C-alpha positions as CSV (number, residue, x, y, z in Angstrom):
1,M,-6.1,-41.1,-22.4
2,I,-5.0,-37.5,-23.0
3,K,-6.8,-36.2,-20.0
4,K,-5.4,-38.9,-17.8
5,I,-1.8,-38.3,-18.9
6,S,-2.3,-34.5,-18.6
7,A,-3.6,-34.9,-15.0
8,I,-0.6,-37.1,-14.0
9,L,1.9,-34.6,-15.7
10,F,0.2,-31.7,-13.9
11,G,0.6,-33.5,-10.6
12,L,4.3,-34.1,-11.4
13,L,4.9,-30.5,-12.3
14,A,3.1,-29.3,-9.2
15,F,5.3,-31.6,-7.1
16,L,8.4,-30.2,-8.8
17,G,7.4,-26.6,-8.2
18,W,8.6,-26.4,-4.6
19,S,11.8,-28.3,-5.4
20,V,13.2,-26.4,-8.3
21,Q,16.4,-24.6,-7.4
22,S,18.7,-22.3,-9.4
23,Q,20.7,-25.3,-10.5
24,A,20.0,-26.9,-13.8
25,I,17.4,-29.7,-13.7
26,E,18.4,-33.1,-15.3
27,V,15.8,-34.7,-17.5
28,T,16.0,-38.3,-18.5
29,V,14.1,-40.0,-21.3
30,G,14.1,-43.7,-22.2
31,G,12.2,-46.9,-22.9
32,S,12.0,-50.5,-21.7
33,V,11.1,-54.0,-22.8
34,G,10.4,-57.0,-20.6
35,Q,8.3,-59.9,-19.6
36,A,5.4,-59.8,-17.2
37,V,3.2,-62.3,-15.4
38,F,-0.3,-61.4,-14.3
39,A,-2.8,-63.3,-12.2
40,A,-6.4,-62.7,-11.0
41,S,-9.6,-64.3,-9.9
42,G,-12.7,-63.7,-12.1
43,S,-16.3,-64.3,-11.1
44,E,-19.6,-64.2,-12.9
45,I,-22.4,-63.5,-10.4
46,K,-25.9,-64.6,-11.4
47,P,-29.1,-65.2,-9.5
48,I,-28.7,-68.9,-9.9
49,G,-25.1,-68.9,-8.5
50,T,-21.6,-67.7,-9.0
51,V,-18.9,-69.2,-11.2
52,K,-15.3,-68.3,-10.1
53,E,-12.0,-69.1,-11.8
54,Y,-8.4,-68.1,-11.0
55,G,-5.9,-67.7,-13.9
56,A,-2.5,-66.4,-14.8
57,F,-0.9,-65.5,-18.1
58,Q,2.4,-64.0,-19.4
59,D,2.9,-61.2,-21.9
60,T,5.7,-59.1,-23.4
61,I,5.5,-55.4,-22.3
62,S,7.2,-52.2,-23.4
63,T,7.1,-48.7,-22.0
64,V,8.5,-45.2,-22.5
65,F,9.4,-43.0,-19.5
66,V,10.4,-39.5,-18.6
67,E,12.2,-38.6,-15.3
68,V,13.3,-35.4,-13.6
69,A,16.0,-35.5,-10.9
70,L,15.1,-33.6,-7.8
71,T,18.4,-34.3,-6.0
72,D,21.4,-36.5,-6.6
73,V,19.4,-39.3,-5.0
74,I,15.7,-38.7,-5.7
75,S,14.0,-38.6,-9.1
76,V,10.3,-38.6,-10.1
77,G,9.0,-39.9,-13.4
78,V,6.1,-41.0,-15.6
79,D,6.1,-44.4,-17.3
80,Y,3.6,-45.1,-20.1
81,M,2.8,-48.4,-21.8
82,P,1.7,-47.7,-25.4
83,G,0.6,-51.3,-26.1
84,D,-2.2,-53.4,-24.7
85,V,-1.9,-56.4,-22.4
86,S,-4.5,-59.0,-23.4
87,T,-5.9,-61.7,-21.2
88,P,-6.7,-65.1,-22.5
89,T,-10.3,-65.6,-23.6
90,N,-12.5,-67.6,-21.3
91,T,-15.2,-69.7,-22.9
92,N,-18.3,-71.3,-21.2
93,V,-21.3,-73.0,-22.7
94,Q,-24.6,-72.6,-21.0
95,S,-27.8,-74.6,-21.4
96,D,-31.2,-72.9,-21.7
97,G,-31.6,-73.6,-18.0
98,G,-28.5,-71.4,-17.2
99,T,-26.2,-74.2,-16.0
100,L,-22.7,-74.6,-17.3
101,N,-23.0,-77.4,-19.8
102,T,-20.7,-78.6,-22.6
103,Q,-22.3,-81.9,-23.5
104,G,-24.8,-84.5,-22.4
105,D,-28.2,-82.9,-22.8
106,N,-30.6,-81.9,-25.5
107,G,-31.1,-78.3,-24.4
108,T,-30.2,-75.2,-26.3
109,H,-26.6,-74.3,-25.8
110,R,-25.3,-70.7,-25.8
111,T,-21.6,-70.0,-25.9
112,N,-20.1,-67.0,-24.1
113,T,-16.6,-65.8,-24.5
114,V,-15.0,-63.1,-22.3
115,G,-11.6,-61.5,-22.2
116,A,-10.1,-58.1,-21.5
117,D,-7.4,-55.7,-22.7
118,F,-5.5,-53.6,-20.2
119,Q,-4.9,-50.2,-22.0
120,D,-3.1,-46.9,-21.4
121,H,-1.2,-48.2,-18.3
122,T,0.3,-45.0,-16.9
123,M,2.5,-44.9,-13.8
124,L,3.8,-42.0,-11.7
125,Y,6.8,-43.0,-9.6
126,V,9.4,-41.8,-7.2
127,Q,12.9,-43.4,-7.5
128,A,15.7,-43.4,-5.0
129,A,19.3,-44.3,-5.7
130,L,21.0,-46.9,-3.5
131,P,24.7,-47.7,-3.1
132,F,26.7,-49.4,-5.9
133,G,24.3,-48.5,-8.7
134,G,21.1,-49.9,-7.1
135,Y,17.8,-48.1,-6.9
136,V,14.3,-48.6,-5.4
137,K,11.1,-47.3,-7.1
138,L,7.6,-46.8,-5.7
139,G,4.8,-46.0,-8.1
140,A,1.0,-45.6,-8.5
141,S,-0.8,-46.2,-11.8
142,T,-4.1,-46.0,-13.6
143,V,-5.1,-48.5,-16.3
144,D,-8.3,-48.9,-18.5
145,V,-9.8,-52.4,-18.6
146,A,-11.5,-52.8,-22.0
147,T,-13.8,-55.9,-21.9
148,K,-14.0,-58.2,-24.9
149,E,-17.0,-60.4,-24.9
150,N,-19.4,-62.3,-27.2
151,L,-22.4,-63.3,-25.2
152,E,-25.0,-65.4,-26.9
153,T,-27.0,-65.2,-23.6
154,G,-27.3,-61.4,-24.4
155,G,-25.9,-58.1,-23.2
156,A,-22.4,-56.8,-22.8
157,Y,-20.1,-55.5,-20.1
158,P,-18.9,-51.9,-20.0
159,N,-15.3,-50.9,-19.9
160,V,-13.9,-50.0,-16.4
161,D,-10.7,-48.7,-15.0
162,T,-8.5,-49.5,-12.0
163,T,-5.5,-48.2,-10.0
164,G,-2.4,-50.1,-9.0
165,V,0.6,-49.7,-6.7
166,H,4.1,-50.9,-7.7
167,L,7.4,-51.6,-5.9
168,A,10.6,-52.2,-8.0
169,L,14.3,-52.9,-7.4
170,G,16.9,-52.3,-10.0
171,Y,20.5,-51.8,-11.0
172,Q,21.8,-49.0,-13.2
173,M,25.0,-49.2,-15.3
174,D,26.1,-45.8,-16.6
175,L,27.7,-45.5,-20.0
176,D,29.2,-42.5,-21.9
177,S,27.4,-39.3,-22.8
178,G,24.6,-39.7,-20.2
179,I,23.4,-43.0,-21.5
180,F,22.5,-45.8,-19.0
181,V,21.2,-49.3,-18.9
182,R,19.0,-50.6,-16.1
183,A,17.9,-54.1,-15.1
184,E,14.7,-54.0,-13.0
185,V,12.2,-56.3,-11.3
186,M,8.8,-55.0,-10.2
187,G,5.8,-56.3,-8.2
188,S,2.3,-54.9,-8.8
189,D,-1.0,-55.0,-7.0
190,Y,-4.3,-53.7,-8.5
191,D,-7.7,-52.7,-7.1
192,D,-10.7,-55.0,-7.7
193,V,-13.1,-54.1,-10.5
194,S,-16.7,-55.1,-11.4
195,A,-19.1,-54.5,-14.3
196,T,-22.8,-55.2,-14.7
197,N,-24.4,-56.7,-17.8
198,S,-26.1,-54.1,-19.9
199,N,-29.2,-56.3,-20.5
200,H,-29.3,-58.1,-17.2
201,A,-28.9,-55.9,-14.1
202,D,-28.7,-59.0,-11.9
203,I,-25.7,-60.4,-13.7
204,S,-22.2,-59.0,-13.1
205,V,-18.6,-59.9,-13.4
206,Q,-15.8,-59.2,-10.9
207,I,-12.0,-59.3,-11.2
208,T,-10.3,-59.6,-7.8
209,D,-6.8,-60.3,-6.4
210,M,-5.1,-58.8,-9.4
211,I,-1.3,-59.0,-9.1
212,G,1.7,-58.8,-11.5
213,A,5.4,-59.3,-11.6
214,S,7.8,-58.2,-14.3
215,A,11.4,-58.1,-15.3
216,S,12.6,-55.5,-17.8
217,L,15.6,-54.0,-19.5
218,R,15.5,-50.2,-19.5
219,I,17.7,-47.9,-21.6
220,G,17.8,-44.1,-21.4
221,K,19.7,-40.9,-21.7
222,T,20.0,-38.0,-19.2
223,F,20.3,-34.5,-20.5
């Protein structure tokens, strides 16, 4: 996590290097809270076939952010999510023949549960002011995907990471002493990820078509 944040901050500082003028630089710090909806397709790929499901879930999210104003219109910033986003747990019961089976035979049943936590979501973004208090934001992010599984059929899946792109629209209301309040909606799209079972090289899981949408209230102060 520290290396990831350091790399993003280094990139931000390098980008700022050419833009720093003799005028004072405005720095903004703040935080946000909101609701997000995420959706994706998950597949378990085995020699006997593939099981694929599509699911969506909702979660509360919160972030902290730091921005630096390059001009009166353009700012760059880093947004970090200190908490995890947890997917629902998916459960399947397999017979000793490897077929999904919840009832109706006398074979040996093995129950597998799989879920994931999205951790250390870190976004670097560029924000441009629009007329009448509006703004648009374009961002790129990295996030760790920590798998949570209990596989009676054996093995485990390693943690992976992915990247995302984000587009947001918002409105900012300025208050006294550099304090502001923003209302923001954002759409997100993440790269596909896959992981191979540690005990079975011919078994893997894939997460594809990962998207998200969020609405948040953001409060900050400019110095």
